[in-house]
C-alpha positions, 0 to 999 in steps of 0.5 A, spaced: 094 069 195 085 073 193 086 078 197 079 082 198 077 090 195 080 093 200 087 090 201 087 090 194 092 095 192 089 102 188 095 105 184 089 109 182 089 114 189 097 114 189 097 121 187 092 124 190 094 121 196 103 123 195 100 131 193 095 131 200 101 129 203 105 134 200 101 140 202 101 139 209 105 141 214 111 138 215 109 135 222 102 133 219 107 130 213 111 126 218 105 124 222 103 120 215 108 117 214 110 114 222 101 113 220 103 109 214 110 106 214 107 102 219 100 099 215 106 097 210 109 094 215 102 090 218 102 088 212 108 086 209 109 082 216 101 079 213 105 076 209 110 075 211 107 069 216 101 068 211 103 067 204 101 060 203 093 060 203 093 054 201 097 051 208 093 054 215 099 058 220 098 060 226 099 067 231 105 064 235 103 067 243 097 073 244 104 078 244 103 077 236 097 077 236 097 084 240 102 086 235 097 084 228 092 088 231 096 095 232 099 094 226 093 093 224 088 099 228 091 101 233 095 105 230 091 109 226 088 110 233 095 113 234 095 117 227 088 120 229 089 123 235 094 127 234 092 130 229 085 131 233 091 134 239 094 138 233 089 141 229 082 141 233 083 144 240 080 144 245 080 136 241 079 133 249 077 133 255 083 127 256 090 130 256 093 127 249 098 122 252 091 117 256 087 120 249 093 115 245 092 111 249 084 109 249 085 110 242 090 105 240 086 100 245 080 101 240 084 100 235 086 094 237 080 091 239 075 093 234 081 089 230 080 083 236 072 082 235 074 083 227 078 077 228 074 073 232 068 075 228 072 072 220 075 067 224 073 062 220 074 065 213 081 067 214 082 059 216 080 057 210 085 063 208 090 059 211 090 064 217 089 064 224 090 070 228 088 065 234 094 064 238 095 055 240 091 055 247 088 062 248 080 061 247 075 063 244 071 065 249 079 068 253 079 073 248 072 076 247 073 076 255 079 081 252 075 085 246 069 086 250 073 089 256 078 093 252 073 095 248 071 100 254 078 103 254 076 106 247 068 107 248 071 112 254 075 116 249 068 119 244 065 122 250 072 125 251 072 129 245 071 135 245 064 136 242 063 139 234 071 137 234 069 131 228 062 129 224 063 122 226 056 120 231 058 116 236 061 109 235 056 103 236 055 097 242 061 093 239 059 087 234 055 082 237 061 076 235 057 069 234 060 064 238 063 059 235 059 052 233 
């Protein structure tokens, strides 16, 4: 199976990553392990579902698509929000639970936009993330509507608590031909 350069293992980074994790506070190590475990679970599930690139396999339900977007992107929003509240006080003007939900939704919806944008390349690699019966336009509406929760995430953070710029507007996803 051909993988993009972002999906290939980076063994040269492991010693640095493990050293940084070992030097972190115990709760931060727990967050790192939990986030890493979730991402790895998502990668393994993807390999299990889409292992043979010569056969087109589709996700079977909106629930599977939601699970996929959480495992590869929503969990990242959750991880960084929890670390932000732990280390950057005051981190946000909203409560931790609300910010965590918004961070998860933001990650999931940005991943859904990626799914819609990359659908042709994914299909040629044997992966179809669009469940049967779900139209492109319906999923685009979901992505655009739900991304609003994420777009409210950045302004709720306290200024000066991160070096990131405000999020750009979601990328335009071309309609299918």
